[in-house]
N, C-alpha and C positions, 0 to 999 in steps of 0.2 A: 379599714383608710375610706375617707370621704375623696368624693369630686376635689380637683382642686379647683382654684379660684372663685369659691361658689360665694355667690351674691345672698343679702339678706333675702328672704322673703317674708312677706307684713298679711299678706290675704290672707283670706277664709282657709280650714285646713282642707283637705281630700275625707271625705271617709269613707270606709272600708266596712261593709257587713256578710259579716262571720266571720270569727276570729279561730277557724281552721287553718292549716298547713298553709293556703293558698292566700289566707288575708292578713297572716302574718309576715308573711313570704313582702306582699304590697304595703304592707307599712310600714316594714324594718327598713324596704330600699328607698319609699319615696322621704323616709325622713335622715337618711342615706345622703340626700339632694337637700336636705335642706326643709321640707314641706312638713309643717303639721298635720298629724293626722287625728282622728278618732277614730277608735277601733270598734266594733258594736254589734254585740251577737245576743240576741231572745237567750241563749241557754244561760242559768243564774252562776253554772260554776264551768272547768273544764272538767270535761268527764274522761276518764283516764282508763279506759275501759277495752280490750283486745288491741290485738296487734294490728287493726286495719291494712292499710296502706305501706309496705315492709320494702319495696325493694326502689332505690331508688338510686339514678342512673348519673354521672361524671358529673353532666355538666349542671346537672341540680344540686348537687354535692358543691359546685364551684359558685352556682347564687348566692346557697346557705354562710359559703364562704367569706363571701365580700361584705356579709353585713356581719359577721360574727361569730357564725355558725357552724366555724369549719368544726368544731370538736363531733358534728353528727358521722362525719367521713370517718372519723376517727375511732370513736365508740361503735359504727357497724361494721356487721361481718361481713369481709369482701369474698364475693365469689368470681370464679374466674374459669368456669368451664360451666354448659350446658348440654345434658346426658338428652335423649328422643330413646325409649324403648317402645316396641312390640311385643307385646304380653311378656317372656321373658328375655328376651334376643335387645342387644342395644344396634338402632338402627344407624344411627350416628351422633358425634359429637365437635361444638367446635365452642373455639376461644374468641375473646376480644383481641382487636389489633386496632391500638394507637399508631396513626400517623405521627402526633406530634410527641408522643413518650411524658405525658405529662404523670405528675406527682403522685394525683389524684386516682385513685382505681375507678374502673368501667362503671362498675354496681359496689353497691354495698344495699346489705340485709340491714334494715333497722325497726324496731317497730314505731308507728306513726307518731305512738301519744309520747314517744323519748325525743322525735325528731321535736315536736311541739313544745317539749318542756325545754328544751335547749333554747326555740325561740322565743317562747315565752322569758326565758332567763336575759335574752340580749333585748328583749321587748322593755323590762323593766329598767337595761338602764338608759334609756332613749327620752329625754326629758320632752320631744315631740310629740308622743307617742300616748295615746290618753286610752284607756282600756274603759270601756263600760258594759260590764255584763248586764244580765236579763232586763235584756232593752230589744226589743222586738220590734223589728222597723213596719209600718203599718200603714205607712203614707210615705209617695214620693209627689210635690209639687216641685218643676223646675222655670225657671224663669231665662230668658238669656246669657244673666250674670250666675246662677246660685243654682244648688238643686237643695231644697227644705223635706229630711226624712221627719216624719214622725211616729214618733217611739212609743209603743205599751212597755211598761215599768211598772214593778209592785208598790210604786209611789204616786204613780198614775202616770198620766200623756205628755212626753215631750219632747221639742224638735232639738233639733241636728241641722245648720246652715253650715253651707260646704261649698267649695267651689267647685267638685267635682264630686262623683262618687263611684266606688269600685263594688259590683254586687259578689261576693264569693261565698254566697249561703249555700254550698253544700247542694246536697243530690235534693234536702227536701224543701228548696227555696222556692216551692211551689208560690207562696206569696208574693215574695219579689216578684216571680217571672209575670206572676199576673200583673202586678200595678203599674210594672212595665210594658206590658201588652206584648208581648213575645210569646211566640207557638215555642212548642218541646216535644217535636214530632220525630216518632222511630218506632222502634217498639223493643217489647219487654221479651224474654226469654223463658220457655216452659219451666226447662230442668234447674233444677238446684243443685247449689253446690254448700256438700259442709266443708266447713274448714276449722278444723283444732291447733290451737298451738301445744304440744306436749315438748316437755321439756323430759332428754334421753340421752344417753351415750350411744352415738351412731358411727364409728369408726369409719373413717373416709367419707364420710358426707358432707363434713363439715364445707366445703368449698367446691359443692357440684349443686345444678338444681337438675330435678331430674323429673322427668316428666315419662310418663305410663301410658299405653295405649292399650284399652283392653284387657288388663292384667288377671289373674284368676280370681285375685283377692276381691278385682269389682269390674265382672266381666260384663261387655258390651259396652263402658266407660270407661272415663281419664279421671287418674290422680297425679299429683302432680307436689313433689316437693322440694321444698325452701327450707336452706340451714340460716337459721338467725343466730343472734349472740345470745351466751349463757347456755348453749350447747339446746337451745329449743329449735323445735325446728315446726315447718309449718304447713299441716296435710290439706290439701283442698284435695275433696274426692265428686267426683260430678254422681248426682243422688237424682231420683225418679222425683217428680214434681207432687206426688203424695208421700215423699219423705217426713217423717215424725222423730225429731232428734230427742225426745224427750222420752218418748217411747223405747229408744234404743239405746238409751244411755241407764236407764228402769230395770232394762231384762238383758244386758250384759253386751247387744251385739255392735254396741260402740267397742268396748272393750277386746272385742275377735278382730271390728275390723281396723282398729287402731294394730295389734298385737300380727295378724297378717303383714304385717310390714317390716314390724319390728321385731318381730320375735317374741322370746320371752326372756326380757330384761326390764325392769325396772323404767316405768315412765310420770310424767305428771302432767296432767293436764291444765292449761297453764289459763286455757280462754275456748271457748266452740262455738260457732255458731250459724246459723242460714242465710246462704245468700242467695237473692234472684238478679241476673242479669239486666243490663240494658243499653241498650245503644242510641241515644236520644244528642239531637243540637238544637238551639234556639235558632230561630229565624236570622239573627243580627247579633251581634256581640257588643255593637254601644245604639242604647238608645237616649239621642241628644247628649246630658251632660251624665249621663250613667252607663260605664264598661262592667260587662259581664266578665267575670272567671271562674275558672277551674267548674268544678259539677252541677255548680249552678248555672254552667252555661253548656253543658255536653256531659254526658256519660259513655263509658265504653264498658269493656266486656276487660278484666283484668290480665287476663292473658295476652305478656308482653310489657307487663306494668306500662301504661302509658294514660292513666290516669290522674296519679297525682303527678306525675313527673309534666303531663303537660302542662296542668293549673300551675306549677310555681313557670312554665315560662309565661303560660298567659301575665301573672303577677310581674314577671321583669320587662314583659313586654311594655306592659299599662303603665308601670310606672319610671321609666324614665321618658316617656312621651308626654304625660302627665308632667312630672317635672318643668321637659325640654318648653310646654307650653306658659306652665306657671311662671317660668323665671324669665320669660317672654324669648326665648335665644327661637322660638319655632310657633307657627301658625298652628289655629284648632285645627287644620285640616291634617295635621301629623296625626288626630286621634281617629282620623278616617280609616289609615293603615291600619291599627291594633283590629280594628271589624274586620279591615280585608284582608289580613297573617294570620291573625289567630282565629277566625273561622274558615279561612283553607286547612288550616293544622288540625283544627277538629275534624276537619270534613276527612283530608288524609289518616287520621287516629281508628275514624267510622270506618273504613273501609276497609284498614287491614285487620282492626279487631275481629269486623263481623264477616269476615273470609275465613277468619279463625275460628271463629262462633258456629259458623257454618261448617267446617271441619269435622268442628266436636260431634257435634250433635247435628246429624243429616234430617233433609225431612220425611222421608220418606224412606220404603225399602229398596228402591234403587242407589239413593246417592248412599244406604249404605252399606251396601253390594258394593260398588265402586269404591267406596272407600276401603270396606274389608279388602278388596284385590290389591288397591295400592299400599297399601302397608304390607303384607305379603310380598310382593313384588320387592318392595322397598328395602328389601333382608338383605345387603349383599349389591344391592344397585343403588349406586351414585346418581344417573337421571331421577330414578323413583324418588328419592331420599329428598331431593330439591323438593317436589311436591308437595310433603309432606309437613302441614299448618302446626306446630305446638306453640306460636305464639312467637312474632317478630317482634324484639324487646327494642322499649322506646329509645326514640334519636329525634335529635335535633329538628324541627320544619326547616324546612329548605323557601329561604323568600326569595326565592331566584324569579320568580313573576310581581314580585311585589313593586308600588309606583313607588318606592324606596331606595329602590334598585337599577345600578346603570349596568346595562346587558355588554358583556365581552365576549366578542363575536369567536375569539380565540381560543374562550375559556366557557365550553357549553357544558349543562349540568345531564350526568351522563341517565340520573336517575336512578331509582333505591339500590344500595348497594348489597355486595352478598348479606350474610348475615354476621352481626355482629362487627360487621367493618364502617366507617366513615367516610363517603362520599367525598371524592377528589374537592380540594380549595377552590369556589368561581361566587362570581358573584353571587351572593342570597345563602350562602352555607355558613355556619360558624365555622368563625377562624379556630388551626389547629390549636389545644394548648399546650407549650414547651416553653423548657427549660429558658430562659434571660438571662443576661446579666447586667443590668442598668447601673452604673459606676455610682450615680449621685443618687440612686436610691437600692440601698445596699440591701434591703424587706423584701424588696421584690423578688420571686425567684422562677414567679414563667409569666409567661403575657398575660394571659389569662386575668392577672393580678392590675391591670393599666389598660384596661379596654375600657372598665367602667367608669372612667373618671371624666368622661367627654366622646371628642371624636378624635380616633383616631390614626396618624398616616404613620405606613413603614415604607423607606424607599432602599430602595436599591443602587446599586454602582453607576454613575451616571447621572444622579436626579441630585439638585441641589436640597439639601434639608433646611436651609435657611430661608429660599425664596419658596417654599411647600408651605411653611409654616406662614408665611408673610400672606399668601395668595390662603391660604386657613382662616387667617384673623380676621382678613378682607370680608373674607365671604358669611363669616358666621360669627355670632356675640358668643355662642356657646365655649367649654372650655377643650383646648384643643390642645393636642401633643403631636410632636414629628420627632420618628426614630430610625436614623439609621438601621439597615438589619445587618451591615457587617458590623455596628456597635455591640446591638445588644446578642448578638447570636455566633459570637465564635466558630462555635465549632458547627454551625451549620445546618443542626436539627429544626430550625424552625425557617430556615429557607426552603431547606431539602422537603418540608411537608407543604409546606406551601407552593413548592414550582415556580418559585421565584425565580425572576430573570434580572440583567442587566436594564437601567433604563426603565421600571415600574413605580408608579407607589398604589402599594394599597391601602385600601381609603378602610375605618373599619369601625361600622355603631357602635353605639354606646351597651350595645345586649354581645354583642362580640363576629356579630353577622356582617360579612363583607359586605360592603356598601358597592363601591367597583375596586378596579385594577386599574389603571389610566399608565396609557401603554404609548404616547402620544412621541412622536417625532422631536416638534421641538420647542423651546422653553415656551416660547407664547403659546401654542396647543396644548400644548402639558396644564400652562396655568387655567386657560380657560375650560379644559374639560373639569378640571382638578375641582376647581369651583363651583362648575351645573354640577358635577357628581353631590358635592357634600350641601348644596341648595337642594337637592334634588332628595338625598337623605335625610334632611332635616325641615323638608319644605316650608323652607326658607323663600318669601317672596321674593321675584328678581324685578 
């Protein structure tokens, strides 16, 4: 489904550097807004090796569904419960809580290679996306009107002129970062992590993520087990810095390591690798007409699945803002908010994942002893269990402090919610997904299928929807839609999830984040406040 009332665009394309899932998503979202894309990658072709990023969050699945890749959610394995153990004793478990009762699962596990394949299939159907493999960006020049990329190809150097560029060149995008003059400060962790994808029959483990602290079969370190489709399980062992995978595979120690977990049953190793994890971020995510996204902009440890999930959120934030600027619906100032919003999200992810890594890898004997005492205390003690950090799972960043958000004194952000829960809906927070009924759109069954069509206003009793539509049309040339909550939410699920009250207008951005809740008492004040909030959300010059 494409945004409504989409005008033609005849300008230069947007160049996307890096054809991984973040770059693929960026290209598809831009094409959805009618913007042509040149998608560049230094590799000669797709390298479909290993599971890589496997854990995809509901809100990422929703973004992919909006570009026709909803099959990823269907093909993935839905897991519902996270269990944490200390040695052979379970400390606690938790499950995801959904305020809006979305039909999409909270998380699925599916290999990155499969997600890339599905996204490639969608790209192949898009006439607005040109894919160029074997095209390494070796030069970036910018003017006030465009950006020119110099690319090294097997046939020699070539140039790509673009209106803007999105750099999603991945963790190894050192050359791109150097060309843009950004720093990439942070730290690298000495401990390594052995990752094996194995295919085996493990009854009862299909819907659970299991995390073990200090098990007998990996003393002093951790093991993480994730179920994947086709009876495949991803096992991560924390191992010493000197770990030698080839030697372990050759002398049988790797087989013994696996059997300590799965017992004496048949299995097949599908993929194995060693990783060293990093915590790094660029100092800025906008450099003129170039936006940085995904691992090219930030690297985090994988515990909590905040890498690719955050990168896809970068892609959506970049795509709608570039589209609004290129269509003339917003000023270029809107792109400054990409830097402020997504850099804040990167810092949040670094804080969360670095805290987890410090708990997983204590830095001295005193920290090791403190962790051991806490884990022993946590056996049967809920207060201590709450301090055990086995990874806080990915969640959409809340733009409560964004310059695009109109704060509501009566709805303040309460901070990070408990594990697995969504925050209460307030300005800046992603709107809950929920089943809805739209009479003129029988194909639409949930709220998030509408938010990406433009600026959405949801009105409650006491607010004139027609007047609201007129105000928005006068405030912006961007696509807008106004819906009465009473019409689309007859069962009250969405109204309850929002905590919506009579006399309110909920203004929702094109990425689903609440831009404002208008509660003005009089019609004139309501119109003025709504117009101001819409102009703020889109950086429209007053």
